LOMIDREN-14525 format. One record per residue: residue number from 1; residue in three letters; x negated, y negated, z of N, C-alpha, C, O in turn. Coordinates in nm, 4 decimals, padded with zeros to 6 digits. Atoms other than C-alpha are relative to their C-alpha. Example, Ala and Ser with C-alpha at 12.3 -4.5 7.8 and 13.67 -1.06 7.14 Angstrom:
BEGIN
R pos code      n_u      n_v      n_w     ca_u     ca_v     ca_w      c_u      c_v      c_w      o_u      o_v      o_w
R   1  ALA -00.0890  00.1190  00.0000 -01.2300  00.4500  00.7800 -00.0900 -00.1200  00.0000 -00.1936 -00.1181  00.0665
R   2  SER  00.0820  00.1190 -00.0060 -01.3670  00.1060  00.7140  00.0770 -00.1090  00.0730  00.0261 -00.2198  00.0899
END
This chain:
BEGIN
R pos code      n_u      n_v      n_w     ca_u     ca_v     ca_w      c_u      c_v      c_w      o_u      o_v      o_w
R   1  MET  00.0787  00.0472 -00.1112  00.7020 -02.0831 -02.2498  00.0489  00.0582  00.1321 -00.0310  00.0924  00.2193
R   2  GLU -00.0568 -00.0550 -00.1229  00.9397 -01.9589 -01.9807 -00.0378  00.1472  00.0179 -00.0577  00.1939  00.1300
R   3  HIS  00.0355 -00.1415 -00.0056  00.8570 -01.5984 -02.0682 -00.1424  00.0182  00.0519 -00.1694  00.1119  00.1270
R   4  ASN  00.1383 -00.0064 -00.0464  00.4851 -01.6627 -02.0093 -00.0078 -00.0292  00.1491 -00.0883  00.0310  00.2202
R   5  HIS -00.0010  00.0346 -00.1423  00.5610 -01.8179 -01.6706  00.0487  00.1176  00.0853 -00.0066  00.1441  00.1920
R   6  THR -00.0499 -00.1142 -00.0767  00.7630 -01.5156 -01.5557 -00.1014  00.1136 -00.0009 -00.1142  00.1859  00.0979
R   7  ASN  00.1043 -00.1035  00.0032  00.4845 -01.2820 -01.6713 -00.1120 -00.0328  00.0973 -00.1651  00.0563  00.1637
R   8  ARG  00.1060  00.0396 -00.0931  00.2307 -01.4808 -01.4721  00.0443  00.0212  00.1438 -00.0344  00.0673  00.2265
R   9  LYS -00.0519 -00.0210 -00.1355  00.4520 -01.4715 -01.1617  00.0026  00.1490  00.0350 -00.0307  00.1880  00.1469
R  10  LEU -00.0042 -00.1436 -00.0232  00.4987 -01.0963 -01.2006 -00.1410  00.0560  00.0193 -00.1618  00.1455  00.1012
R  11  LEU  00.1388 -00.0425 -00.0158  00.1226 -01.0502 -01.2405 -00.0532 -00.0397  00.1370 -00.1222  00.0390  00.2019
R  12  GLN  00.0437  00.0443 -00.1322  00.0569 -01.2545 -00.9272  00.0617  00.0851  00.1103 -00.0038  00.1160  00.2098
R  13  LYS -00.0678 -00.0847 -00.0982  00.3106 -01.0475 -00.7367 -00.0654  00.1379  00.0060 -00.0835  00.1934  00.1144
R  14  GLY  00.0667 -00.1298  00.0037  00.1429 -00.7245 -00.8505 -00.1372 -00.0038  00.0636 -00.1753  00.0884  00.1358
R  15  VAL  00.1333  00.0137 -00.0599 -00.2020 -00.8477 -00.7531  00.0120 -00.0189  00.1502 -00.0718  00.0304  00.2257
R  16  PHE -00.0224  00.0165 -00.1438 -00.0638 -00.9542 -00.4145  00.0278  00.1338  00.0665 -00.0238  00.1612  00.1749
R  17  TYR -00.0269 -00.1329 -00.0554  00.0726 -00.6036 -00.3570 -00.1287  00.0819  00.0103 -00.1533  00.1471  00.1118
R  18  LEU  00.1243 -00.0771 -00.0035 -00.2618 -00.4482 -00.4480 -00.0964 -00.0547  00.1048 -00.1653  00.0224  00.1718
R  19  ALA  00.0895  00.0587 -00.1000 -00.4530 -00.6933 -00.2284  00.0462  00.0316  00.1418 -00.0362  00.0492  00.2316
R  20  SER -00.0487 -00.0328 -00.1345 -00.2277 -00.6216  00.0682 -00.0137  00.1486  00.0308 -00.0021  00.1892  00.1464
R  21  THR  00.0172 -00.1433 -00.0201 -00.2827 -00.2494  00.0181 -00.1392  00.0355  00.0506 -00.1564  00.1370  00.1181
R  22  VAL  00.1393 -00.0322 -00.0342 -00.6606 -00.2638  00.0714 -00.0199  00.0254  00.1500 -00.0835  00.1248  00.1849
R  23  PRO  00.0193 -00.0322 -00.1426 -00.6493 -00.2899  00.4531  00.0706  00.1291  00.0425  00.0213  00.2027  00.1279
R  24  LEU -00.0726 -00.1219 -00.0355 -00.3896 -00.0125  00.4701 -00.0743  00.1251 -00.0453 -00.0656  00.2298  00.0190
R  25  LEU  00.0768 -00.1147  00.0484 -00.6142  00.2162  00.2652 -00.1104  00.0403  00.0970 -00.1498  00.1568  00.1012
R  26  PHE  00.1010 -00.0316 -00.1013 -00.8753  00.1937  00.5406  00.0636  00.0339  00.1345  00.0153  00.1213  00.2064
R  27  LEU -00.0616 -00.0171 -00.1312 -00.6427  00.1758  00.8395  00.0668  00.1363  00.0161  00.0566  00.1979  00.1222
R  28  GLY -00.0708 -00.1276 -00.0078 -00.4368  00.4874  00.7589 -00.0900  00.1177  00.0341 -00.0631  00.1881  00.1315
R  29  PRO  00.0896 -00.1119 -00.0342 -00.7228  00.7411  00.7500 -00.0703 -00.0163  00.1343 -00.0986  00.0833  00.2010
R  30  ILE  00.0621  00.0212 -00.1311 -00.8836  00.5807  01.0563  00.0954  00.0431  00.1114  00.0538  00.1084  00.2071
R  31  VAL -00.0991 -00.0372 -00.1019 -00.5625  00.6247  01.2574  00.0195  00.1515  00.0019  00.0303  00.2112  00.1090
R  32  ILE -00.0156 -00.1461  00.0065 -00.5228  00.9846  01.1351 -00.1218  00.0697  00.0606 -00.1075  00.1682  00.1331
R  33  TYR  00.1219 -00.0591 -00.0572 -00.8853  01.0627  01.2234  00.0009 -00.0118  00.1523 -00.0342  00.0833  00.2223
R  34  ASN -00.0059  00.0166 -00.1456 -00.8384  00.9178  01.5728  00.1046  00.0910  00.0627  00.0867  00.1379  00.1751
R  35  ALA -00.1007 -00.0914 -00.0530 -00.5249  01.1252  01.6173 -00.0563  00.1413  00.0100 -00.0338  00.2100  00.1097
R  36  PHE  00.0528 -00.1363 -00.0027 -00.7070  01.4466  01.5274 -00.1170  00.0174  00.0964 -00.1428  00.1287  00.1422
R  37  THR  00.1068 -00.0133 -00.0995 -01.0012  01.3703  01.7545  00.0554  00.0074  00.1418 -00.0140  00.0519  00.2333
R  38  ASN -00.0635 -00.0042 -00.1326 -00.7580  01.3388  02.0478  00.1241  00.0878 -00.0044  00.2334  00.0422  00.0291
R  39  GLN -00.1154 -00.0878  00.0154 -00.5341  01.6388  01.9873  00.0657  00.0380  00.1317  00.1836  00.0733  00.1337
R  40  ASN -00.0592 -00.0382 -00.1294 -00.4822  01.7086  02.3567  00.0689 -00.1169  00.0700  00.1223 -00.1001  00.1796
R  41  HIS -00.0652  00.1177 -00.0571 -00.3486  01.3566  02.4224  00.1510  00.0089 -00.0217  00.1958  00.0605 -00.1241
R  42  PRO -00.1464 -00.0116  00.0158  00.0275  01.3271  02.4803  00.0566 -00.0827 -00.1165  00.1655 -00.0523 -00.1652
R  43  PHE -00.0478  00.0821  00.1110  00.0621  01.0609  02.2084 -00.0542  00.0464 -00.1352 -00.0518 -00.0295 -00.2321
R  44  PHE  00.0611 -00.0499  00.1237 -00.1018  01.2807  01.9422  00.0962 -00.0075 -00.1173  00.0604 -00.0589 -00.2233
R  45  TYR -00.0944 -00.0044  00.1120  00.2099  01.3277  01.7301  00.0490 -00.1394 -00.0391  00.0779 -00.1643 -00.1562
R  46  ILE -00.0424  00.1364  00.0304  00.3106  00.9630  01.7556 -00.1067 -00.0716 -00.0823 -00.0756 -00.1359 -00.1826
R  47  VAL  00.1098  00.0656  00.0724 -00.0316  00.8371  01.6435 -00.0180  00.0629 -00.1375 -00.0450 -00.0074 -00.2349
R  48  LEU  00.0123 -00.0668  00.1297 -00.0472  01.0990  01.3676  00.1108 -00.0436 -00.0947  00.0861 -00.0657 -00.2132
R  49  SER -00.1102  00.0426  00.0870  00.2944  01.0005  01.2366 -00.0163 -00.1455 -00.0420  00.0194 -00.1805 -00.1545
R  50  ILE  00.0262  00.1389  00.0383  00.1994  00.6312  01.2428 -00.1055 -00.0058 -00.1099 -00.0921 -00.0835 -00.2045
R  51  GLY  00.1028 -00.0047  00.1038 -00.1135  00.7115  01.0407  00.0556  00.0487 -00.1327  00.0196 -00.0039 -00.2381
R  52  CYS -00.0615 -00.0503  00.1240  00.0900  00.9094  00.7879  00.0925 -00.1039 -00.0623  00.0974 -00.1172 -00.1845
R  53  ILE -00.0877  00.1059  00.0509  00.3427  00.6268  00.7571 -00.0823 -00.1108 -00.0641 -00.0430 -00.1647 -00.1675
R  54  ILE  00.0873  00.1024  00.0577  00.0605  00.3790  00.6944 -00.0526  00.0462 -00.1358 -00.0567 -00.0322 -00.2306
R  55  CYS  00.0493 -00.0519  00.1288 -00.0815  00.6034  00.4201  00.1102  00.0029 -00.1053  00.0857 -00.0307 -00.2211
R  56  LEU -00.1119  00.0002  00.0947  00.2609  00.6455  00.2586  00.0358 -00.1420 -00.0442  00.0688 -00.1648 -00.1606
R  57  LEU -00.0258  00.1388  00.0345  00.3159  00.2707  00.2720 -00.1051 -00.0528 -00.0975 -00.0723 -00.1273 -00.1898
R  58  ALA  00.1063  00.0418  00.0916 -00.0206  00.2142  00.1028  00.0239  00.0566 -00.1400  00.0055 -00.0138 -00.2394
R  59  MET -00.0272 -00.0594  00.1314  00.0716  00.4575 -00.1768  00.1178 -00.0690 -00.0673  00.1152 -00.0915 -00.1883
R  60  PHE -00.1155  00.0691  00.0559  00.4082  00.2854 -00.2231 -00.0382 -00.1382 -00.0527  00.0052 -00.1781 -00.1607
R  61  LEU  00.0403  00.1335  00.0432  00.2479 -00.0595 -00.2420 -00.0915  00.0052 -00.1224 -00.0861 -00.0841 -00.2070
R  62  ILE  00.0828 -00.0158  00.1204 -00.0097  00.0642 -00.4950  00.0890  00.0238 -00.1210  00.0688 -00.0372 -00.2259
R  63  PHE -00.0918 -00.0262  00.1096  00.2691  00.2021 -00.7119  00.0762 -00.1258 -00.0384  00.0901 -00.1569 -00.1567
R  64  ARG -00.0776  00.1215  00.0267  00.4721 -00.1173 -00.6775 -00.0866 -00.1066 -00.0675 -00.0417 -00.1733 -00.1607
R  65  GLY  00.0892  00.0994  00.0585  00.1729 -00.3392 -00.7566 -00.0374  00.0340 -00.1432 -00.0344 -00.0528 -00.2304
R  66  LEU  00.0347 -00.0398  00.1366  00.0655 -00.1394 -01.0614  00.1209 -00.0081 -00.0922  00.1075 -00.0435 -00.2093
R  67  ASN -00.1219  00.0104  00.0794  00.4252 -00.1255 -01.1811  00.0259 -00.1452 -00.0407  00.0616 -00.1717 -00.1555
R  68  ASN -00.0195  00.1413  00.0320  00.4530 -00.5058 -01.1608 -00.1042 -00.0501 -00.0987 -00.0719 -00.1292 -00.1874
R  69  ILE  00.1050  00.0426  00.0928  00.1210 -00.5543 -01.3387  00.0276  00.0532 -00.1392  00.0101 -00.0187 -00.2375
R  70  MET -00.0323 -00.0561  00.1318  00.2240 -00.3196 -01.6196  00.1198 -00.0705 -00.0639  00.1220 -00.0912 -00.1852
R  71  LYS -00.1145  00.0741  00.0530  00.5573 -00.5008 -01.6558 -00.0425 -00.1376 -00.0502  00.0085 -00.1855 -00.1515
R  72  SER  00.0422  00.1341  00.0427  00.3800 -00.8356 -01.6784 -00.0843  00.0053 -00.1260 -00.0814 -00.0882 -00.2060
R  73  ILE  00.0844 -00.0109  00.1181  00.1365 -00.7121 -01.9418  00.0794  00.0471 -00.1208  00.0698 -00.0120 -00.2283
R  74  PHE -00.0663 -00.0621  00.1141  00.3607 -00.4967 -02.1599  00.1458 -00.0397 -00.0139  00.2098 -00.0026 -00.1123
R  75  GLY -00.1403  00.0414  00.0061  00.7008 -00.6515 -02.0852  00.0906  00.1060  00.0575  00.0457  00.2122  00.1007
R  76  ASN -00.0984 -00.0948 -00.0555  01.0180 -00.4812 -01.9724  00.0218  00.1063 -00.0993  00.1006  00.1978 -00.0754
END
């Protein structure tokens, strides 16, 4: 019974990671697009790097969420 409870908690954690990734998947490309439309602005490189960091964070959270879901389904 305890094993089923830990699998459910791990599944919930994975779904939480994937759900928190959805806004980042939209926000990252929007920030990058805004950076490239304002290339002559002095904050161009700062905004571009923030957009890239957001996209990398989204990819990391997708990997972490899918990894947790696979662990909960198939075990360690």
